[in-house]
N, C-alpha and C positions, 0 to 999 in steps of 0.2 A: 512502621505504620499506624499504629494507636494509639501513640504522642500526636500523630498527623492529624486524625479523627479526633482527639481529647481536643485538638487548638485549633480547629473547626469549629469544632461544637460550640469552645469560646470566644471564638469571632463570630461566628453568627448569634450570639446569646448580645454581646454589646453591641452591634449592628441593631437589633432588632431591640437592645434598649433604650438605642438615640432613633431610631424610629419610633419608636412610642413616647420618649419626650418628646421632640418635634411633633407628635398629635395631639398631646396633650397641650398646647400653647394658647393664653387666651387673649384676649385684649389687656391685662393684670399685665399680663410681660411684655406682650410688640407694642402697647402703651409709653411703657418703658427704655423702650432700647433708646440706649446712648452711647456718643462716641464719633470716631470718623466712619463705621462703613454703619451706622443705622440706617443712611436711604436702603442702601444698598442690602441690605438683611430683611426690610423690609418687601422691595419691589421684589426679592428671588421668593418673599416669601405669599407676596398677593400674589403670582406670577403662576404661581404650584396651585393657590385655591383656586385659579381662574376665575374671579368672579364677586359681584356683593350683592349682598340686597339692599337697598334706601329707601327710607319714607319720607317724603319730603312733601312739607304745605305751600311751596315754589310753586310759581306758575309755569305749566308743564314744558312754555320755548324755555326757560329760563334754566330750567337744573337741565333738560333735558342737554343744552348748550354745552350743561357745565361737566356731562357723565359724558356726552360724545367724546369732548374735547382730553376725560380721562380716560380712557379705553380706548384711544387712538396713541395717548404717548405712551399708557403700560401695558397692554393689552387684555389688558383684566375686565370680563365686562360688568356690566351695570343695570340690575334687575331694578328698574323706578317702579314706588307705588306711588305716587303722587292725590292726594282727599286735604281737606282743611284740617287746621289744628285739633279741634274737637274729635273727629273721628283716627283720627293717626294715633290721639290716645286713649283711647273706645277700643282700637286695634292690638295699641299695645297692653294695656292691663286683660282682654280679653286673650290672647295669648298667652302670655302670662300665667297666668291663674289658671289656664290648661296643660302649662307645663309644656307651651310651643316659640322654639325664639327662631322665629325667623327672620327678623331683621336683624343688618350689620350695625349700623346705622341712623339715626334719627334725628331729624333737622325741622321746624319747628319752632314756634311762638314757647318767649321766655316762658310764657303759667303754665304751658302740655309738655313741656321737657323737665321743669321742674316739681310738675307734677308726676312724672316717670320714673324723674331722681328720686320723691319720696317712695317712689317703693321698692328702691333701692334693688334699681335693674342699667343700672348706665354706669360705664367705666371712669375713673378722671384719667386720662395720657397729660401728657407731657411733648407738646411740638412744638421743636426750636422757633414756627413761623409764629408763633404768638407774639415774640417779642414784635409785631408788627404792627400788631393789634393799640385798637384803641385802648389805655387803660384798666378800662373797666369789665374789655371782654372776655376777659380770662383772668378768676380769682382763685389760686390756688386752693384743692383739694376738693376745688366745685368741678363736677363734672361734662356738664357741658359749658362751651365756649361762643362766644357770640360768632354770627357769622354776618349778620344782615341783617338792615334797619331798615323798622316802619319810621321813619321823619315827620316829628309833625308841623304841618306851618299854616299859617292864614293866607289863603288864596281868594284874591277877587280879579273879576270882570275887569278888566282894560283900558273898554268904551267906554266901561260906567266911574271906573273910578284911577286917576292919574296915578304912575308912581308916586309923583311929588304927595300926593295926598293920599299917599295909605297908611295904616296907624304904626307909629313906631314902640307902643306899647299898649299894653290891656288897659289901660288905664284912660285911652286918647277914646277907648269904643263907650264910653263916659260920653261925650260929645254927642248932641241933638242930630246931628249930620251925618250918624248912624242910621237914626227908627228908623225899622221898616226894610235894613238892607242887608241885616247879618244872620246866616244860618250855622249849625254845630251839625256834625254827625250824631244820632241818637245812643251810641251805645261807650259813648271814650272817659269812660269812671277811671279805666288809667292813667290818661294825659292829666285830667282832675288828681289824682292820688299826690302824681307827679309835681306838679303845681303847686299845691296846697307842701306836698316837704321840704319846698325848696322861697315860695313866698311866704310861711305856713299860715296854717290851717285855717285861725280866723280872717287875716287878711285875705286872701281867699276866695270863701265861699260868698263873703261881703259885697268885694269888687264882681266877682260876676252874677251873683242876685243882681245887684244894682244897674249891671249893663242888660239882664232882659227886662226888670221890671221900667227902668229907662226908656229901651229902644226896642224890645223885645225879640223876639231870636225866631227863628225856624227850624224844629227837629229833622233831624234828612235820615234815613236807613240806608248804611253804604256811602264809603268814599269816595270810592266810580261815580255812581250817583251822584254825589255832592261835588265834585269834579264838574262834572260835566252839566248839574247847575248853575256852576258858574259861568262857565264857558256862553249860556244860554241868556244868562242874569237874572234868572229866576230866583235866585242867589247871589249879590253882587258880593258878598264878601261871607267867604267860610273859615270858623274861625279854626275848626280844625281839620284840615284838606290832610293828604300824603302830599309830600312833595317830588316823592315819584310820577303818583298822579297827575300833579301840574307838569311837573316838566317833563314829561310826553305827551299830552296836547298842545303844550307849549309850543313842542319842536315841531307839532305840526299843521302852528298855525295857527292854533286858537287862543283868543283875545283873552289869554291868562296868565295872569306872571303870580308870585306870592311874595313871605317878607315873612325871616324870624321872628320873633317878639320874644323880649325876654320871659322868662326863661322857655331858649328851644328845649322840646323833650324828645324824647327817640323810645319805640318800645323792644325792645332783640329781639330778633330770633335766632335760637343756637343750634348751635352740631353736636353733637353727643357719640360716642359707639355704646355697643348696648355689652355687658357684663357677660353676658355668654352669645356674645358673637358668631357664628360657624367659619368667620372666615376674617379671624383675630388678624391675621400680618396688612389686610384691603381694606377690612374696616380704616384700621390708622393712620392708611398711607389715604384715600380717599380724603380723609379730613385733613391731612397734611396738604392734600392738592386743595380742595373747599376751601383753604382761608390764604391762600398764600398769595401771592401779588397777581398770577399768569390764574388763578381759577378766580378772586374777586376782579377781573377787569372785564373777565366775561359777561359778572355779576352789571357791574357800571354799566357795560356797552350796551344791558339791556335796560337801564333806568332803576335798578336796584340798586339801593344806599349799603356799598360795601361797610365790612368793617375792620381790615388793614388799613391803615392810615397810608402807606406808598398809596393805594390807590382811592380814597374817600379825598373828594374835593368838597368838605363843606365851607359854609365862610364865618360859619360860628360855628362853638363849644358846645356839646350837649348832654345834656340828662340824661340818664338814662333810667329808665323804671325802674328801681326796689320790686322783683318779682315775686320773690319769696316772701315780700312783707304784703303784695296785693294777690297771691293768691288766702293769706292769713286774711285779711281786712274787706274782702274783694266786696261782701252782704255793705259793709260801710258804705263805701264807696259807690256804687252802686243803687243805691238810696240815695246818696247826698245828691249825685250827679241829676236822677230821675226829677229830686227836689225845686236842684236849682231853674235845671231847663227844660224838662218835660213835663212834669206838675205845678212846679213855676210857685209853690210855693214858698211863703216870706216869714 
């Protein structure tokens, strides 16, 4: 009897040790599961956790469709908090400084997610689905992975500019026929930085200064507003429209179309799991789903440009903004952008 009690005690201790170990798993563990049983381990763990919390800057209807599909597939509930990128970053930093870690996954604009990374809040993960993404989407050792893109395009009103007459390069905008017909968004300094990286800073700066000096430019705040001003004809040609905004209006029958002028530039939005996620299995499982062909198709069906090449159907190769450089040099490019397009100094 004494041996039985002793054996029972040993078994109970082992079970408690296993349970304690299971409870101490973090995204540093779940984010590096591998082998044939990887998916099953994540699903089993996520079902036990039962839920996850997601902070996302995607439009509510877009991310709600993704989370609903995820819940239907896995039976894991998603608490979605939707806000602008800057608001998400501020909330994440405030919570972390207060020792509170409410979110499991963050999905927002590249500069803001990189800012969270610099605070050591995010966990690098290894996802098999990363092999399906555009090469620039996943950098080894970097904790965030590109999930969707804001792609810049030149939009034009089809009643005022025929498709065959649309510009084929930015140099063509020096032509006097574009005088008084050009517009640009007020804060696209990230676009200017990336264009300068590719074209060369001296060349790009001179080119855009010359375009503004010769033909003028209308500066407007907001990409949605800009696209609608193209539709109305108030701004016949917009240099920095978002292709998803254009495509949505085009599908609705509006007189708008677009062309990609080299270089075709995209600003990345990315997803990342938090180091101290309360639901480490569900966090990684959700990232798997979001970046999968299934999850990315949900984005594409709602006019969002996905990072998964099985779904992304753009006619050009994209140049992604260098996010760390943008954070480091933001003040420089903000000033230069305003000098060229807003203040129009020579």
